[in-house]
C-alpha positions as CSV (number, residue, x, y, z in Angstrom):
1,M,130.6,86.0,139.9
2,H,131.4,83.3,137.6
3,K,131.3,85.6,140.3
4,L,124.2,92.1,141.4
5,L,116.5,100.3,149.0
6,L,116.1,103.6,152.2
7,L,116.5,103.3,155.9
8,A,118.3,105.7,158.1
9,T,120.0,104.2,161.2
10,V,120.7,105.8,164.6
11,G,124.5,105.7,165.3
12,A,125.3,103.6,168.2
13,V,128.2,105.0,170.3
14,A,130.4,103.5,172.9
15,L,132.1,105.6,175.7
16,I,135.8,105.4,175.7
17,A,138.5,106.9,177.7
18,G,138.3,110.5,178.4
19,G,134.5,110.7,177.9
20,S,134.8,110.8,174.1
21,T,132.7,108.7,171.8
22,A,133.4,106.3,168.9
23,Q,130.8,105.2,166.6
24,T,130.3,101.3,166.6
25,N,127.7,100.8,163.8
26,I,128.0,101.4,160.1
27,T,125.7,101.4,157.2
28,V,127.3,100.4,153.8
29,A,125.5,100.7,150.5
30,I,126.5,98.4,147.4
31,Q,124.7,98.2,144.1
32,L,123.7,94.6,144.0
33,E,121.7,92.6,146.4
34,P,122.7,88.9,146.8
35,P,120.1,86.4,145.3
36,N,120.9,84.1,148.1
37,L,123.5,83.9,150.9
38,D,125.4,80.8,149.9
39,P,128.8,81.6,148.5
40,T,129.5,77.9,147.8
41,G,126.4,77.6,145.6
42,G,125.8,80.9,143.9
43,A,127.6,82.7,141.2
44,A,126.8,86.3,142.2
45,Q,129.4,88.6,143.3
46,A,127.1,90.3,145.6
47,I,127.2,87.4,148.0
48,D,130.9,87.8,148.6
49,S,130.5,91.6,148.9
50,V,128.4,91.1,151.9
51,L,129.8,87.8,153.5
52,Y,133.5,87.2,152.5
53,S,135.7,87.4,155.5
54,N,132.7,89.1,157.4
55,V,130.7,86.0,158.1
56,F,132.5,83.1,156.3
57,E,136.1,82.1,156.2
58,G,138.3,79.7,154.2
59,L,141.7,78.0,154.9
60,T,143.3,80.9,153.3
61,R,142.1,84.4,152.4
62,F,143.0,87.6,150.4
63,D,144.0,90.6,152.2
64,G,143.4,94.2,151.0
65,D,146.7,94.1,148.9
66,G,145.7,90.9,147.2
67,A,148.2,88.7,149.0
68,V,147.1,85.2,150.0
69,V,147.4,84.9,153.8
70,P,146.4,82.4,156.4
71,G,142.6,82.2,157.3
72,L,141.3,79.2,159.3
73,A,144.5,77.4,158.6
74,K,147.3,79.0,160.9
75,N,149.9,77.4,158.5
76,W,150.4,74.4,156.3
77,D,153.2,72.0,154.9
78,I,153.8,71.0,151.3
79,S,155.2,67.7,150.4
80,N,158.3,67.8,148.2
81,D,156.4,66.7,145.1
82,G,153.9,69.4,145.5
83,T,150.9,67.2,145.8
84,I,149.9,67.0,149.4
85,Y,148.9,70.0,151.5
86,T,148.8,69.3,155.2
87,F,146.8,72.3,156.8
88,N,147.0,73.0,160.5
89,L,143.8,74.7,161.8
90,H,143.4,77.4,164.4
91,S,142.1,75.8,167.6
92,N,138.9,76.9,169.4
93,V,137.1,78.2,166.4
94,M,133.4,77.9,166.6
95,F,130.7,78.4,164.0
96,H,128.0,81.1,164.8
97,D,125.5,78.5,166.1
98,G,127.9,77.3,168.7
99,T,129.3,74.1,167.0
100,S,133.0,73.6,166.8
101,M,135.0,74.1,163.5
102,D,137.4,71.3,162.9
103,A,139.0,69.2,160.2
104,E,136.0,67.3,159.8
105,D,134.3,70.5,158.5
106,V,137.0,71.2,156.2
107,K,136.8,67.8,154.6
108,F,133.0,68.2,154.4
109,S,133.3,71.6,152.6
110,L,135.9,70.4,150.1
111,D,134.2,67.1,149.3
112,R,130.9,69.0,148.8
113,A,132.3,71.5,146.6
114,R,134.1,68.8,144.3
115,S,131.3,66.1,144.2
116,D,129.5,65.1,141.2
117,D,126.2,67.0,142.2
118,S,128.2,70.1,143.4
119,T,126.3,73.4,142.4
120,N,129.6,75.5,143.2
121,A,129.9,78.2,140.6
122,Q,133.7,77.6,140.6
123,K,133.8,74.0,140.8
124,G,137.1,73.8,138.8
125,L,138.9,75.3,141.9
126,F,138.6,71.8,143.4
127,A,139.2,69.6,140.2
128,G,142.6,68.5,141.1
129,I,141.8,67.2,144.7
130,T,141.7,63.4,144.8
131,D,141.5,63.0,148.6
132,V,140.9,64.9,151.7
133,T,141.9,63.0,155.0
134,V,141.3,64.0,158.5
135,V,144.6,63.5,160.4
136,D,143.2,64.8,163.8
137,S,140.7,67.3,164.8
138,A,143.1,70.3,163.9
139,T,144.9,68.7,161.0
140,V,143.6,68.0,157.5
141,K,145.5,66.5,154.6
142,V,144.5,67.4,151.0
143,T,146.0,65.3,148.1
144,L,146.1,66.5,144.7
145,D,146.5,64.5,141.4
146,Q,149.4,66.7,140.4
147,P,151.3,69.9,141.7
148,N,149.1,73.1,141.4
149,G,151.0,76.4,141.8
150,S,147.4,78.2,142.3
151,F,146.1,75.8,145.0
152,L,146.5,78.1,148.0
153,F,145.2,81.2,145.8
154,N,142.1,79.0,144.9
155,M,141.4,78.2,148.5
156,A,141.2,81.9,149.0
157,W,138.2,82.2,147.0
158,G,134.8,82.9,148.4
159,D,133.7,79.8,146.8
160,A,136.0,77.8,149.1
161,V,134.9,78.9,152.5
162,I,134.4,76.4,155.1
163,V,130.7,75.4,156.0
164,A,129.3,72.8,158.4
165,P,126.9,69.9,157.7
166,E,124.8,70.9,160.6
167,S,123.8,74.2,159.1
168,I,124.2,73.6,155.3
169,E,120.5,73.1,154.7
170,N,119.4,76.6,155.4
171,I,122.8,78.2,154.3
172,A,121.2,80.2,151.3
173,S,118.8,82.1,153.8
174,N,120.5,81.7,157.2
175,P,124.3,81.7,156.5
176,I,126.3,80.2,159.6
177,G,130.0,80.8,159.4
178,T,133.0,81.4,161.6
179,G,133.8,85.1,160.8
180,A,134.0,88.3,162.9
181,F,130.3,89.0,162.3
182,E,127.2,87.0,162.4
183,F,124.2,87.1,160.1
184,S,121.2,88.8,161.9
185,D,118.5,89.7,159.2
186,W,117.8,90.2,155.7
187,V,114.9,92.3,154.5
188,Q,114.9,91.5,150.9
189,G,114.8,94.4,148.5
190,D,116.1,96.7,151.3
191,R,118.9,95.7,153.7
192,L,120.9,92.8,155.3
193,E,122.3,93.2,158.9
194,L,125.2,91.8,160.6
195,V,126.2,91.9,164.3
196,R,129.6,91.4,165.8
197,N,130.7,87.8,166.8
198,D,131.9,88.2,170.3
199,A,133.0,84.6,170.4
200,Y,135.2,85.1,167.4
201,W,138.5,83.1,167.5
202,G,140.7,85.9,166.2
203,T,140.9,89.7,166.6
204,H,137.4,91.1,167.4
205,A,135.8,93.6,165.1
206,A,135.6,97.2,166.3
207,L,132.0,97.6,164.8
208,E,129.2,96.3,166.8
209,T,126.7,96.1,163.9
210,A,126.8,96.6,160.3
211,T,123.9,97.1,157.8
212,F,124.3,96.7,154.0
213,R,121.8,98.4,151.9
214,F,121.2,97.8,148.1
215,I,120.9,100.8,145.8
216,S,121.5,100.3,142.1
217,D,120.1,103.5,140.8
218,P,122.9,106.1,140.4
219,T,120.5,109.0,141.4
220,A,119.3,107.4,144.4
221,A,122.9,106.5,145.3
222,F,124.0,110.1,145.0
223,A,120.9,111.2,147.1
224,A,121.7,108.7,149.8
225,V,125.2,109.6,150.2
226,M,124.8,113.3,150.2
227,A,121.9,113.1,152.8
228,E,124.3,110.9,154.8
229,D,121.8,108.2,154.9
230,V,124.7,105.7,154.4
231,D,128.2,105.9,155.9
232,V,129.8,104.2,153.0
233,F,129.0,103.4,149.4
234,V,131.3,100.8,147.9
235,G,131.3,100.7,144.0
236,F,129.6,104.2,143.7
237,P,127.6,103.8,140.5
238,A,127.8,107.6,139.3
239,P,131.4,108.6,138.8
240,E,130.4,111.9,137.5
241,N,129.5,112.9,140.9
242,L,133.0,112.0,142.4
243,P,134.5,115.4,142.0
244,Q,131.7,116.9,144.2
245,F,132.3,114.6,146.9
246,E,136.1,115.0,146.9
247,A,135.4,118.8,147.4
248,D,133.2,118.2,150.3
249,S,135.1,117.7,153.8
250,R,132.4,115.5,155.0
251,F,133.5,112.6,152.6
252,Q,136.6,110.9,151.6
253,V,136.8,109.2,147.9
254,L,138.7,106.1,147.4
255,V,139.4,105.1,143.9
256,G,141.2,101.7,143.3
257,N,141.5,98.8,141.0
258,T,139.6,95.7,141.0
259,E,139.8,92.2,139.4
260,G,136.8,93.0,137.5
261,E,137.2,92.4,133.7
262,T,134.2,94.1,132.0
263,I,133.4,92.4,129.0
264,L,130.7,92.3,126.3
265,S,129.8,88.6,126.9
266,T,129.2,86.6,123.7
267,N,127.3,83.4,123.3
268,N,129.9,81.4,121.4
269,K,127.3,78.6,120.6
270,M,124.7,80.8,119.3
271,P,124.6,81.8,115.6
272,P,125.9,83.8,114.3
273,F,128.4,84.2,117.2
274,D,129.7,80.7,116.6
275,N,131.4,82.3,113.7
276,L,134.9,83.7,114.4
277,L,134.6,86.3,111.8
278,V,131.4,87.8,113.4
279,R,133.0,87.8,116.8
280,K,135.9,89.6,115.4
281,A,133.7,92.1,113.6
282,V,131.9,92.9,116.9
283,A,135.4,93.4,118.4
284,H,136.4,96.0,115.8
285,A,133.0,97.7,116.0
286,I,133.6,98.7,119.7
287,D,135.3,102.0,120.7
288,R,136.6,101.1,124.2
289,Q,137.6,104.7,125.0
290,A,134.1,106.0,124.2
291,I,132.5,103.5,126.6
292,I,135.0,104.3,129.4
293,D,134.5,108.0,128.9
294,G,130.6,107.9,128.4
295,A,129.8,105.2,131.0
296,M,132.5,105.6,133.5
297,F,133.5,109.2,133.0
298,G,137.0,108.1,132.4
299,Y,137.4,105.6,135.2
300,G,138.6,102.2,133.8
301,T,141.6,100.8,131.9
302,P,141.1,99.3,128.4
303,I,141.9,95.6,128.0
304,G,142.5,93.4,125.1
305,T,142.0,90.0,126.8
306,H,140.6,88.6,130.1
307,F,143.4,89.5,132.4
308,A,144.0,92.4,134.9
309,P,146.3,95.0,133.7
310,H,147.9,95.6,137.1
311,N,148.7,91.9,137.2
312,P,152.6,91.5,136.4
313,D,151.7,88.8,133.9
314,Y,149.3,90.9,131.8
315,V,149.9,91.1,128.1
316,D,148.8,94.1,126.2
317,L,146.8,92.7,123.3
318,L,144.7,95.8,122.4
319,A,146.2,95.8,119.0
320,N,144.3,92.6,118.1
321,S,141.0,94.5,118.2
322,P,141.3,98.3,117.5
323,F,138.2,100.4,116.8
324,D,137.7,99.9,113.0
325,P,134.1,100.0,111.9
326,V,135.1,99.7,108.2
327,K,136.9,96.5,108.9
328,A,134.0,95.3,111.0
329,K,131.5,95.7,108.2
330,A,133.9,93.8,105.8
331,L,134.4,91.0,108.2
332,L,130.5,90.8,108.5
333,A,130.1,90.7,104.7
334,E,132.8,88.0,104.6
335,A,130.9,86.1,107.2
336,G,127.7,86.2,105.0
337,F,126.1,89.2,106.8
338,P,126.6,92.2,104.4
339,N,123.3,93.6,105.8
340,G,124.1,92.8,109.4
341,F,121.8,91.0,111.8
342,T,119.6,91.4,114.9
343,T,120.7,89.9,118.4
344,T,119.9,90.5,122.0
345,L,121.8,92.6,124.5
346,K,120.7,91.6,128.0
347,L,121.9,93.9,130.7
348,P,122.3,93.4,134.5
349,P,121.5,96.3,136.8
350,P,125.1,97.8,137.5
351,S,125.4,101.4,135.9
352,Y,128.6,100.3,133.8
353,A,126.4,97.7,132.2
354,R,123.3,99.9,131.6
355,R,125.2,102.9,130.6
356,G,127.8,101.0,128.6
357,G,125.1,99.1,126.8
358,E,123.5,102.0,125.5
359,I,126.9,103.1,124.0
360,I,127.7,99.8,122.6
361,A,124.2,99.2,121.0
362,S,124.9,102.5,119.1
363,Q,128.2,101.5,118.1
364,L,127.0,98.1,116.8
365,R,124.3,99.8,114.8
366,Q,126.9,101.7,112.9
367,V,128.1,98.5,111.4
368,G,124.7,96.9,110.8
369,I,124.2,94.9,114.0
370,N,120.9,95.7,115.8
371,A,121.5,94.7,119.5
372,E,117.9,94.8,121.1
373,I,118.5,95.8,124.7
374,S,116.7,94.1,127.6
375,N,117.4,95.5,131.1
376,L,117.1,92.5,133.6
377,E,117.2,92.5,137.4
378,W,120.0,90.6,138.7
379,S,118.0,87.4,139.5
380,Q,116.7,87.4,136.0
381,W,120.3,87.9,134.6
382,L,121.4,85.0,136.5
383,E,118.6,82.9,135.3
384,E,118.4,83.8,131.7
385,V,122.0,84.5,131.0
386,F,124.3,82.7,133.3
387,K,122.1,79.5,133.8
388,A,120.0,79.2,130.8
389,K,122.5,80.7,128.4
390,D,119.5,82.4,126.6
391,F,121.4,85.5,125.2
392,G,123.3,86.8,122.2
393,L,125.3,89.5,124.1
394,S,125.6,90.9,127.6
395,I,127.8,93.1,129.6
396,V,129.1,92.0,132.9
397,S,132.3,92.4,135.0
398,H,134.0,89.3,136.1
399,T,135.4,90.3,139.5
400,E,137.0,86.9,140.6
401,P,140.9,87.2,140.8
402,M,142.9,85.8,137.9
403,D,140.0,83.7,136.5
404,I,141.0,83.2,133.0
405,G,140.7,79.5,133.9
406,I,136.8,79.9,133.3
407,Y,137.6,79.7,129.5
408,A,138.5,76.1,130.0
409,N,134.9,75.3,131.0
410,P,132.9,74.6,127.9
411,E,129.7,74.6,129.9
412,Y,130.4,78.2,131.2
413,Y,127.7,80.7,130.1
414,F,129.5,82.0,127.1
415,Q,130.2,78.4,126.0
416,Y,133.6,78.6,124.7
417,D,134.9,75.1,123.7
418,N,138.7,74.9,122.9
419,A,140.6,71.8,123.6
420,D,144.0,73.5,123.1
421,F,143.0,76.1,125.8
422,Q,141.7,73.4,128.1
423,A,145.0,71.5,127.9
424,L,147.0,74.8,128.5
425,M,145.1,75.3,131.7
426,V,145.9,71.8,132.9
427,E,149.5,72.4,132.2
428,L,149.4,75.7,134.0
429,N,147.9,74.2,137.2
430,A,150.8,71.7,137.2
431,T,153.5,74.4,136.7
432,A,155.0,76.0,139.9
433,D,157.8,77.7,138.2
434,P,157.1,81.4,138.0
435,A,158.8,81.9,134.6
436,G,156.9,78.9,133.3
437,R,153.6,80.3,134.5
438,T,154.3,83.5,133.0
439,A,154.9,82.0,129.6
440,L,151.8,79.9,129.9
441,L,149.6,82.8,130.9
442,A,150.7,84.8,128.0
443,K,149.8,82.1,125.6
444,A,146.4,81.8,127.3
445,Q,145.7,85.4,127.1
446,T,146.8,85.5,123.4
447,I,144.5,82.5,122.5
448,I,141.3,84.0,123.8
449,S,142.1,87.4,122.3
450,E,142.8,86.0,118.9
451,D,139.7,83.8,119.1
452,Y,137.6,87.0,120.1
453,V,135.7,84.9,122.6
454,N,134.3,88.0,124.1
455,G,134.4,91.7,123.5
456,Y,137.0,92.8,126.0
457,L,136.2,96.2,127.2
458,F,137.8,97.6,130.4
459,E,139.1,96.7,133.8
460,L,136.5,98.0,136.2
461,A,137.7,100.6,138.7
462,V,136.0,100.8,142.1
463,A,135.1,104.1,143.7
464,T,134.1,104.2,147.5
465,V,132.6,107.3,148.9
466,A,132.8,107.3,152.8
467,K,132.2,109.6,155.6
468,A,135.6,111.3,156.6
469,G,135.7,109.4,159.9
470,V,135.6,105.9,158.4
471,R,138.9,103.9,158.7
472,G,140.1,100.6,157.4
473,L,138.2,100.3,154.2
474,W,139.8,98.5,151.2
475,V,140.8,100.9,148.4
476,N,141.4,98.2,145.9
477,Q,139.2,95.0,145.6
478,P,141.5,91.9,145.1
479,T,138.2,90.1,145.3
480,A,134.6,91.1,145.3
481,A,134.3,92.0,149.1
482,V,133.5,94.6,151.4
483,D,135.7,93.5,154.3
484,L,134.5,95.1,157.6
485,T,136.7,93.3,160.0
486,V,139.1,95.9,160.5
487,V,137.0,98.9,159.8
488,S,136.4,101.5,162.6
489,W,135.5,105.2,163.2
490,A,138.0,107.8,164.1
491,D,137.7,108.8,167.7
């Protein structure tokens, strides 16, 4: 985010050696529909879910294991002082409209993302860039104000994909990229269709067409998969049904981890949440395991800070906020709210939020906090919560990889403003030494945990239910993407 509905399709087939057939189309369901199709100007993870790598590509990219690998840049050189990156681009790369992709497009994309009027949801990724120079059509030089050990990682985000000035005006409704698939059609509220890019510069996709359908309701999701109306459901929203699919030979169930820190988002500038004691009280009122068991049927890992537990630099800070309703009540009294207070709890569509919200509201009531639930559509959530900051509490998974840097942006929707933390992130970006980065990341995790910026709930697991013959799907989600570029059907 930061970086959320029935049509049966006839399976296309292609003849292969020996007279056998292999299906060449696929229908993939996800919970959330993108509000628009511009990954460089929207915060919704659903944009990347559909378009990352499939339609749009960056200089670098994440592979299914989370490694940063070459993308449109085939390789790069880094100056001895770590401030100049010279990217050597693949040749003969074309955008889907037939125009060439070259160093001028890289310069346009990076300059646009870092400009004063940029609407990029992760503008901070580009903050250290001081100059982008076109050396020649296949070479671009990026100069940083200081070394940044995360720069190649940052360039792999969906927010950093390369776009063209010729097609930028209509990117939100007609995305033109360089990827293995081209955008074909978008029937809002129902489906989005892609077709294979037969002029792709790299290895061509095995699939000829791909249809994304948007099904947020868990009951409808179960029905669509069981009826085989969809071939794959990524982020299946009803974990209680997974054992049934596992026992059915028609299906395969893949359960992996994500970069999605699921949090009780807290408006740090809205009274009474501008009071540390109140935020701490909320943290102690939450029983994480009850939420994981009740909303996720046990799928999920408790977290005490905004960091993925599978990351080697994760620090276990759960002891800062154990479930302790007696302490929560005492903290509220100390903060001046012995009888509690009323606030809003605005929930987006995903089942982890809707189901988890009911549980959290019940837990908060036990300590005197009346959280009035509003169920919002994804576009409403983006407008009211993310943009207008009109909320007290919310629940959302932040699925961007290692995104603790969002806490250094006081304008971000939960409005945390800590100069020491901001300075720490500057120091982190300038540190390349692994041991030094580990120490700084530990300090960063501790600060936001002890400031109780948000209620840290659990790391979101991702369950994918697919027909047995589908191959090449990501098990884990190192970024919020449904990468179809290497997906195929068994013969």
